[in-house]
N, C-alpha and C positions, 0 to 999 in steps of 0.2 A: 515291770519286773515283779516276781512273786515275793511273798513275805519270806520264804526260805532263802531267796537270793539276797534279800535285804539283810538278813542275819549274817550271811556269808560275807557281805561287803564290810561288816563291822570288824572282821578279823583282817589284820594287815600284815604285810611283809615288812621285813627290815629294809628292803630295797626301796629307796625313795629318792626323788630329785631334791637336791639341797635348796634350789631356788623356788620351785613350785610347791614343794611339800606334798606332792601327790601320794596317795596311799593305794595299795593294791590288795585285793582279796588274797587271803592266805591259801585258800583251796578253790581252784577254778574248775575242778573236774566235773562238778555238777552243772556247770554253766552251759548254755548253747554253744555250738562250735564257733560261731562267729564272735561271740563275746570272749570265749576262751582264747581265740587267736588274737583278738585285740589286746588283751592283757599280756599275753606272751610277747607280742611285738613291742609293747610299751616297756616291758622289763628288759628286753634285748636292747632297746634304744637307750635306756638309762645306763646299761652296762657300757655301751659304746661312748656315751657322754663321759662316764667316769674314766674310761681308757683315754679319751681325748684330753681330759684334764691332766692325767698323769703324763701323757706325752709332752704336753706344753710345759709342765713343771720340770721335766727331764731334758727338755730341748730336743726332743726327737722320739723315735719309736723306742719303746721300752724293750731293752734287750732280754731275750730269754735267758734263764739260768744256763750256765756253761754245760752242766750235765744234760739238760734238756736238748740243747743244740747238738751236742755230741751224739746223743742217742738218736735224734732224728737223722743226722748225717749217716750214722751207721745203718739205720733202717733203710734209708734211700739207697745206699750202696748194696745192701743185701737184696733189695727188690731188683736193682739193675742187673746184678750177677744172675739172679734166678731167671730173669727175663731172657738173658743171653743163652743160658742153658736150655730153657724151654724152647727158644727159637730154633736152636740146633736140633732138639728132639722133634719138634713139629715138622721141620724141614725133612728129617729122615722119615717121619711118618708119611708125609706127602709123597716122598720118593717110593716108599713101600707100596702105597696105593696106586702108584703110577699116574697120579693126578686125576684119578677117576672120581674121587670124593670131593664134591664142591664144598661141603661143610668143613672138611679138614683144611681145605685151601682158605676158607673164610677165617678160621681160627688162626691159621698161619699168618694171614695179613694182620690180624689183631695184634699178634706178638711183634710184627714189624712196626706197627703203629706205635706201640708202647716204647720201643727202643729209639726209633728215629725222632719221635716228638721230644723225648727227654734229651737226646743229644742236641737237637736243634735249639731248644730253649737254653740249654747249658752254654752252647757256643755263642748265642745271642747275648746272654748275660755276661759272658767273658768279654765280648766286644764292648758292651755298654760300660763295664767297669774299667776298661782300658781306653777310654775315649780321649782323643786329642781335643782339648777345649778350644784351641785356636782354630781348628778346622770345623768343629761342631760346638759353637758357643752354648747352645741349649741342650747339648747331650744327644744321645742316640737311643733313647728309651723306646722309640717306635720300632727298633729292630726286633724286639721280642714279639710285637704284634705281627710284623712282616714274616717272621719265621713260622709262626703258627698258621698264618694265611697260606704260606707256600706248602707246608707239610699237610695242612688240612685239605687243601685242594687236591694234592697228589693222592693222598690216602683215601679221600672221599671218592675220587674218580675210580681208584682201584677197586674199592668195595662196590661201587655202583656197577662196575663191569661184571663183578661176580654175580650181582643181582640179575643183570641182563642175561648172563649165561644160565642162571637158574631158571629164568622164565623160558628161555629157549628149550632147556631140557624138559620143562613141564609140558610145553606145547607139542614138542616133537618126539618126546620120549627119550630115554637113555637106559643102557644096561645097568644093573646094580653095581655099585662101586666095589672095588677090590678092598677088602678089609681084613687085616691080619691081627693076630693076638698081640703082636708087638705094638701096632698102632693103637689098639685099645689100651694097652699098658701105659703108653706115653700120655694119652689123654687123662687116664686115671691119676697118673703121677702129677700131671699139671694141676688137676683139681686139688690134690692133697697139698701140694706146695703153696698154691694160691690161698687155700683155706688157712694154712698155718700162718702165712704172711698177714692175712686179714685179721686174725686174732691177735697177732703181735702188734699190729697197727692200732687196733681198738684199745689195747691196754695202755697206750701212751697218752691218750687224752690231749694231744696237741693238734694244732690246725694242720700242720704238714702231714702228720700221721693220719688225720681224718681224711684228707684228700687221697692219700695212698690207699686207705682202707676201702674207699668207694671203688677205686680201680680194681683192687684185688677181688672184691665181691662180684663185680661185673664179669671178671674173667672166670670165676667159679661157675656162674650161671650159664655163660655162653658155652663153656666146655661141657657142662652137663647136657645142654641142649644138643651139642654136636654128637656126643655119644648116643643120645636117644635117637637122633636122626639117622646115624649110620647103622645102628642096630635095627631100627624099623625098616631101613632100606633093604636089609638082608632078610628080615622075617615077614614083612608085610608087603611093601611095594617099593620099587626103586625110586619112585617119585618123592619119597620122604626125605631123601638126601638133598635134592635141590630146594625143597621147601624150607628145610632148616638153614641151608646156606643163604637163602634169600632173607630169612628173618635175621640171622646174625649179621650179615654184611649190610643189610638195610639199616639195622640199628646203629652200626658203627658209622656208616655214611651219613645218616641223619645227624648224629652227634657232632661229627666233624664239620658238616656244612653249617650247622647252627653256630658252632664256635667261630667259623670264618665270618659269618654275618656279624657276629658280635665284635670281632676284631676290626672289621671295616668301620663300624660305627665309632670305635675309639680312635682309629687312625684319622678319620676325616673331621674330628673335633666334635663328636656328639656330646650332648648335655649329660651331666652326671645324674645320678638317681635323686629323686626328691628327698630321700633320707639323708644322703651326703650333703645335699644343698642346705638342709636344715641344720646339720651339724656345723657347717661353715658359718651360716648366719648366726648361730648361737654364740660362737666364739667372738665374732665381730661385735654383736650387740652387747656382750658382757664387758667390753672394754670401757673403763670409766671415762675416757675422753670422747667416746663416740656418742653423739646425740641421736643420730638416725642413720639408716642405710639408704643412700640415694639410689644406688644401682649396684647389682651384684650379678656378675657373669661367671659361671663355672662350667668349664668344658674340658673334654678329654684331650690329652696330648700323649697318647700311648695308654699304658695301663693306669697311670695316675692322671690327676686333673690339674688344671691351672685356674687360678682365681684372679679376677679383676674386680676390685671393689671400690666404689665411690662412697665415702663416708662423710657425714656432716659433723663438724666440730665447732668450737667457739670461733667467732669471726675475729676476735682480738687476740687469738693465741699466737705468740711469737714463733718465728720460723724454727728457732733452735729447740723450743719445747715441742713444737709440732713434730719435728723429726725424732727427737730423743724419747718422747713419752707416748707417741701415737704410732707414727708410720713404721719405724723400725721394729718396735716391740710387737705390734700387731702382725707385721709381715712374718716375723720369726715364729710367732704363735701359730699362724696358719700353716706355715711350712713344716711345723712340727707334727702335724696330723699325718697319719700313716698313708693316706690316699692322696695327699697334695704334693705336687711336684714343685711348682712355683706360685708365688702370690705377689700381686701388685696392688698396692693400696694408694688411692688418689684422694686427697683431702678436698672438702668443699665447705662452705659456710652457710648454705641454705639448700632447701629442697626446691629446686627450680622446675622439676617436672619435665626436663628436657631428656629425650631418649639419648642415652650415652653410647649405645652400640648399634650401629646401622650397617648391615652387610654391604660391602662395596660391590 
C-alpha cells in the first residue's frame, strides 16, 4: 500500500462494529477497485449487523413508518394501473400492425409478464397469510416460489418462441412490418409513463421503490429499442425488426429462466449465502450462555431460511435455566432476523466432533 493510501486509512468513518472496533477509511475513491469494493462490502455488512440487533431488540422486523408504507402501497397501485393501461395500448398497437412486428409483440409480452407475475405473487401471498395451520403446520411459504416457477416457465417459453420466430425471419426473410403513427405514439407514451414512474420511485429511497424503479427503467430501455428497431425496419432493412425482437425477448427469457433456477434452489433446500450464515453465527456466538457452536445448519425453506444449531453450554446448567436463559431466548432472537423462518436450538455440553447432519 502506498504512503498516500496509508494517510487515507488514518481518516475513519463513524460507522464501526461495536465489538471489533474496526475503522474504515473516510474516502475510498482513490483506492483500487478491489479495495474499494472490500470496504463498501464491510460497511454494508455492519449496517446489516445493526439492523439485526434492532430486529432482535424489537422482537421482529422493524416496521416501516406508516407514511412510508402507505406511500409504497400507493406507488405499487399506480404502477399496476399504468401497466394495465399500457397492456391495452400495446395490444391495440399489435392489432394495428396485424402482428407483423415481432418487436412490438415482444414488448407486449413484457407487459403481460409484469401484470401476471405481480398477480401470481399477490395471490400466493394471500394464500400464505390465510394458511390453515392444522393442515400445514409449517406454513405454505413455498407457494411464492412455486408461483414464480410457474409464471417464469410460461413467460420464458413464450419469449423463447418469439426468439425462435425472429431467427426464422432472419434466415428466410420477411416483409417489413406494418407500422402506423398510432403504434409509434403508443410506444412513445409508454416510454414517457415509465420514465415518470421511474423518477417517482427513485425519489422514495425505500427498498420496494428501488425494486420498482429497476423494472421501470428496464421497460424504458426495451421500448426505446423497439421504436429503434421498427423505424430501422422501415428505413434500412426489414431484418432490423426480428433482430430487436430477438434481443428484447431473449433478455426477458434469460431473466425469467435465471429466476426459475434460483427458485428451484430455494425449494429443494439450498444453503443460504455465506453472508447470512455469518449473521446467524454472530447472533449465536454473542449469547452469554453459548461457549461454542458445535454444528450449524442453515438451509432455505422457500424465500426464508431455517436454522438448526447445536450449541455448547455449561455441563452443570439446570434444565430450567437452560430453557429460560438459552434455548428459548436464542430461538426468538434468531427468528427475529428478517430472513429466518424457523430456528431450532439443541444444547450440548462438549465439542464431540460428531457430524450432526448426515443426508438420509
